[in-house]
C-alpha positions as a Markdown table, in Angstrom:
| # | Residue | x | y | z |
|---|---|---|---|---|
| 1 | Met | 0.3 | 0.5 | 0.3 |
| 2 | Lys | 2.6 | 2.7 | 0.9 |
| 3 | Arg | 4.7 | 1.2 | -2.1 |
| 4 | Val | 1.2 | 2.2 | -4.1 |
| 5 | Ile | 1.2 | 6.1 | -2.6 |
| 6 | Val | 4.3 | 6.4 | -3.2 |
| 7 | Gly | 4.7 | 5.5 | -6.3 |
| 8 | Gly | 1.3 | 7.9 | -7.1 |
| 9 | Ala | 3.5 | 10.8 | -5.6 |
| 10 | Leu | 5.8 | 10.2 | -7.5 |
| 11 | Ala | 4.1 | 10.0 | -10.3 |
| 12 | Phe | 2.2 | 13.2 | -9.7 |
| 13 | Leu | 5.6 | 15.5 | -9.0 |
| 14 | Gly | 7.1 | 14.8 | -11.7 |
| 15 | Leu | 3.8 | 15.3 | -13.7 |
| 16 | Gly | 3.9 | 18.3 | -12.4 |
| 17 | Leu | 7.6 | 19.1 | -13.4 |
| 18 | Met | 6.8 | 17.9 | -16.5 |
| 19 | Val | 4.1 | 20.4 | -16.7 |
| 20 | Leu | 6.1 | 23.0 | -14.9 |
| 21 | Ala | 8.9 | 22.4 | -17.5 |
| 22 | Leu | 6.3 | 23.1 | -20.5 |
| 23 | Ile | 5.2 | 26.1 | -18.8 |
| 24 | Thr | 7.8 | 28.1 | -18.0 |
| 25 | Pro | 8.9 | 29.4 | -21.2 |
| 26 | Leu | 5.0 | 30.5 | -21.8 |
| 27 | Ile | 5.3 | 32.1 | -18.5 |
| 28 | Arg | 8.8 | 33.7 | -19.2 |
| 29 | Thr | 7.8 | 34.5 | -22.9 |
| 30 | Tyr | 4.7 | 36.4 | -21.8 |
| 31 | Asn | 6.6 | 38.3 | -19.0 |
| 32 | Arg | 8.7 | 39.7 | -21.7 |
| 33 | Phe | 6.5 | 40.5 | -24.2 |
| 34 | Val | 4.8 | 42.7 | -21.2 |
| 35 | Ser | 8.4 | 44.2 | -20.5 |
| 36 | Met | 8.9 | 45.2 | -23.6 |
| 37 | Asp | 4.9 | 46.4 | -24.7 |
| 38 | Glu | 6.0 | 48.7 | -21.8 |
| 39 | Ser | 9.4 | 49.8 | -23.4 |
| 40 | Val | 7.5 | 50.9 | -26.8 |
| 41 | Lys | 4.6 | 52.6 | -24.9 |
| 42 | Thr | 7.7 | 54.5 | -22.8 |
| 43 | Ala | 9.1 | 54.9 | -25.9 |
| 44 | Leu | 6.3 | 56.6 | -27.7 |
| 45 | Ser | 5.6 | 58.6 | -24.8 |
| 46 | Gln | 8.6 | 60.2 | -25.0 |
| 47 | Val | 8.3 | 60.7 | -28.7 |
| 48 | Gln | 5.2 | 63.3 | -27.5 |
| 49 | Val | 6.8 | 64.8 | -24.8 |
| 50 | Gln | 9.0 | 66.2 | -26.9 |
| 51 | Tyr | 6.3 | 67.4 | -29.7 |
| 52 | Gln | 4.6 | 68.9 | -27.1 |
| 53 | Arg | 7.8 | 70.8 | -26.1 |
| 54 | Arg | 7.7 | 72.5 | -29.4 |
| 55 | Ala | 4.0 | 72.6 | -29.3 |
| 56 | Asp | 4.8 | 74.7 | -26.0 |
| 57 | Leu | 7.9 | 77.0 | -27.5 |
| 58 | Ile | 5.8 | 78.2 | -29.9 |
| 59 | Pro | 3.4 | 81.0 | -28.2 |
| 60 | Asn | 6.6 | 82.3 | -26.8 |
| 61 | Leu | 8.3 | 82.5 | -30.4 |
| 62 | Val | 4.8 | 84.1 | -32.4 |
| 63 | Glu | 4.2 | 87.3 | -29.2 |
| 64 | Val | 8.2 | 87.8 | -29.2 |
| 65 | Val | 8.1 | 88.2 | -33.7 |
| 66 | Arg | 4.3 | 89.7 | -33.0 |
| 67 | Gly | 5.9 | 92.3 | -31.5 |
| 68 | Tyr | 8.1 | 93.5 | -34.0 |
| 69 | Ala | 5.6 | 92.0 | -37.1 |
| 70 | Arg | 3.0 | 93.0 | -36.3 |
| 71 | His | 2.1 | 93.7 | -40.2 |
| 72 | Glu | 2.6 | 90.1 | -40.3 |
| 73 | Arg | -1.1 | 88.7 | -39.8 |
| 74 | Asp | -1.1 | 85.7 | -42.1 |
| 75 | Ala | 1.9 | 83.9 | -40.8 |
| 76 | Leu | 1.0 | 84.2 | -37.5 |
| 77 | Val | -2.2 | 83.1 | -38.0 |
| 78 | Gly | -0.9 | 80.2 | -39.8 |
| 79 | Val | 1.4 | 78.5 | -37.1 |
| 80 | Ala | -1.9 | 79.7 | -34.8 |
| 81 | Glu | -4.0 | 77.1 | -36.8 |
| 82 | Ala | -1.4 | 74.5 | -37.0 |
| 83 | Arg | -0.1 | 74.4 | -33.3 |
| 84 | Ala | -4.2 | 73.9 | -32.7 |
| 85 | Arg | -4.6 | 71.0 | -35.0 |
| 86 | Val | -1.6 | 69.2 | -33.8 |
| 87 | Gly | -2.8 | 69.7 | -29.8 |
| 88 | Gln | -6.3 | 68.0 | -31.1 |
| 89 | Ile | -4.4 | 64.7 | -32.1 |
| 90 | Thr | -3.2 | 62.2 | -29.8 |
| 91 | Leu | -2.0 | 59.2 | -30.1 |
| 92 | Asn | -3.5 | 56.6 | -28.3 |
| 93 | Leu | -1.3 | 53.2 | -27.1 |
| 94 | Glu | -4.6 | 51.6 | -25.9 |
| 95 | Glu | -5.0 | 48.1 | -27.5 |
| 96 | Gly | -5.6 | 49.1 | -31.0 |
| 97 | Gly | -5.0 | 52.7 | -31.2 |
| 98 | Leu | -2.1 | 53.3 | -32.4 |
| 99 | Thr | -2.0 | 52.2 | -35.7 |
| 100 | Pro | 0.1 | 53.4 | -39.0 |
| 101 | Gln | -3.0 | 55.8 | -39.7 |
| 102 | Ala | -2.9 | 57.5 | -36.6 |
| 103 | Ile | 0.5 | 57.8 | -36.7 |
| 104 | Gln | 0.8 | 59.0 | -40.1 |
| 105 | Gln | -2.2 | 61.5 | -39.3 |
| 106 | Phe | -0.7 | 62.7 | -36.5 |
| 107 | Met | 3.3 | 63.6 | -38.9 |
| 108 | Glu | 1.0 | 65.0 | -41.5 |
| 109 | Ala | -0.4 | 67.6 | -38.4 |
| 110 | Gln | 3.4 | 68.0 | -37.0 |
| 111 | Gly | 4.9 | 68.3 | -40.5 |
| 112 | Ala | 1.6 | 71.4 | -41.6 |
| 113 | Leu | 3.3 | 73.1 | -38.2 |
| 114 | Thr | 6.7 | 72.6 | -38.9 |
| 115 | Glu | 6.0 | 74.6 | -43.0 |
| 116 | Ala | 3.6 | 76.6 | -40.8 |
| 117 | Leu | 6.9 | 77.6 | -38.5 |
| 118 | Ser | 9.1 | 78.0 | -41.8 |
| 119 | Arg | 7.1 | 80.3 | -43.4 |
| 120 | Leu | 7.0 | 82.6 | -40.4 |
| 121 | Met | 10.7 | 82.0 | -40.3 |
| 122 | Ala | 11.1 | 83.5 | -43.8 |
| 123 | Val | 8.9 | 86.1 | -42.6 |
| 124 | Val | 11.7 | 86.7 | -39.8 |
| 125 | Glu | 14.1 | 87.5 | -42.2 |
| 126 | Arg | 13.0 | 90.5 | -43.4 |
| 127 | Tyr | 13.0 | 92.0 | -39.5 |
| 128 | Pro | 17.3 | 92.2 | -38.6 |
| 129 | Glu | 15.9 | 93.7 | -35.8 |
| 130 | Leu | 13.7 | 91.0 | -34.8 |
| 131 | Lys | 16.7 | 88.6 | -35.6 |
| 132 | Ala | 19.1 | 90.3 | -33.0 |
| 133 | Asp | 16.5 | 90.3 | -30.1 |
| 134 | Gln | 18.0 | 88.5 | -27.1 |
| 135 | Arg | 14.4 | 86.8 | -26.0 |
| 136 | Phe | 14.0 | 85.4 | -30.1 |
| 137 | Ala | 17.1 | 84.6 | -29.7 |
| 138 | Glu | 16.8 | 81.7 | -26.5 |
| 139 | Leu | 13.6 | 80.7 | -27.9 |
| 140 | Gln | 15.5 | 79.8 | -31.4 |
| 141 | Ala | 17.6 | 78.0 | -29.7 |
| 142 | Gln | 15.2 | 75.9 | -27.4 |
| 143 | Leu | 13.3 | 75.2 | -30.7 |
| 144 | Glu | 16.7 | 74.0 | -32.8 |
| 145 | Gly | 17.3 | 71.8 | -29.2 |
| 146 | Thr | 13.8 | 70.5 | -29.3 |
| 147 | Glu | 14.1 | 69.2 | -33.4 |
| 148 | Asn | 16.6 | 67.5 | -32.4 |
| 149 | Arg | 15.2 | 66.1 | -29.7 |
| 150 | Ile | 12.2 | 65.4 | -31.6 |
| 151 | Ala | 14.5 | 63.1 | -34.0 |
| 152 | Phe | 16.4 | 61.1 | -31.4 |
| 153 | Ala | 13.0 | 60.4 | -29.7 |
| 154 | Arg | 12.1 | 59.0 | -32.9 |
| 155 | Asn | 14.9 | 57.1 | -33.2 |
| 156 | Gln | 14.6 | 55.5 | -30.0 |
| 157 | Tyr | 11.2 | 54.4 | -30.4 |
| 158 | Asn | 11.8 | 52.8 | -34.2 |
| 159 | Glu | 14.8 | 50.6 | -32.4 |
| 160 | Thr | 12.1 | 49.9 | -29.7 |
| 161 | Val | 9.4 | 48.5 | -32.0 |
| 162 | Arg | 12.0 | 46.7 | -33.9 |
| 163 | Ser | 13.2 | 44.8 | -31.2 |
| 164 | Tyr | 9.5 | 44.0 | -30.5 |
| 165 | Asn | 8.1 | 42.6 | -33.6 |
| 166 | Thr | 11.0 | 41.1 | -33.8 |
| 167 | Phe | 10.8 | 39.6 | -30.8 |
| 168 | Leu | 6.8 | 38.6 | -31.4 |
| 169 | Arg | 7.1 | 37.4 | -35.5 |
| 170 | Arg | 9.7 | 34.5 | -34.1 |
| 171 | Phe | 8.5 | 30.9 | -33.6 |
| 172 | Pro | 6.7 | 30.3 | -31.0 |
| 173 | Asn | 6.3 | 34.0 | -29.8 |
| 174 | Asn | 4.2 | 34.4 | -32.9 |
| 175 | Leu | 2.3 | 31.3 | -31.9 |
| 176 | Ile | 1.8 | 32.7 | -27.8 |
| 177 | Ala | 2.1 | 36.8 | -29.1 |
| 178 | Gly | -1.4 | 35.2 | -31.0 |
| 179 | Phe | -2.8 | 33.8 | -28.1 |
| 180 | Phe | -2.6 | 36.7 | -25.5 |
| 181 | Arg | -3.1 | 39.3 | -28.5 |
| 182 | Phe | 0.0 | 40.9 | -28.4 |
| 183 | Gln | 0.0 | 43.3 | -31.7 |
| 184 | Pro | 3.0 | 44.7 | -33.5 |
| 185 | Tyr | 3.5 | 48.4 | -33.6 |
| 186 | Pro | 3.9 | 50.6 | -36.4 |
| 187 | Tyr | 7.0 | 52.4 | -37.3 |
| 188 | Phe | 7.6 | 56.7 | -37.5 |
| 189 | Glu | 8.2 | 56.8 | -41.2 |
| 190 | Ala | 10.7 | 59.1 | -42.2 |
| 191 | Glu | 9.1 | 62.0 | -43.6 |
| 192 | Lys | 9.3 | 63.4 | -47.2 |
| 193 | Gly | 12.6 | 65.4 | -47.5 |
| 194 | Ala | 13.8 | 64.2 | -44.2 |
| 195 | Glu | 17.4 | 63.6 | -46.7 |
| 196 | Lys | 17.4 | 67.7 | -45.9 |
| 197 | Ala | 18.2 | 69.5 | -43.2 |
| 198 | Pro | 15.4 | 70.3 | -41.3 |
| 199 | Ala | 13.1 | 72.8 | -42.5 |
| 200 | Val | 12.6 | 75.3 | -38.8 |
| 201 | Lys | 16.0 | 76.7 | -39.3 |
| 202 | Phe | 16.3 | 80.6 | -38.3 |
């Protein structure tokens, strides 16, 4: 009787160890997906923070320019309107919300703001006293620095997405991803003319 009990206990223990051996890689892979998913979301948040930083600088820039170039209403209004459109578009980090179309729409609004800033800077060229203003020089430096931070944050996001998407597509990770509904993330694509220097130059 004791042998039967001991044999049953050993069989149960062996079965338990076998199940544990099978489920441990699944748990490890799932946890890695969670960690990588959070890394992508963090990287995207950093992109949005830098774009927000740029948007926050614009009212100050417009006010300084307005002080010198009151008659340049179209350029000033164009920047204000483009900034307002940018403020209406956010990238949704919830499941299924971050799509290539959402990123494209976001980038189109950001591109329109960059173009409006470029038109404003063309106006600035006609006002040497504005270019010499210390406040304008400081805003110029901050805006140029922000453009660099935006580029860096986008590159970091794309690298994080590449690692995540590669991990997701590998076998058997793709089966686990499908079961737990992990989806690939879209990339920030290079904007048209991205091979040129940034348009927001002073």
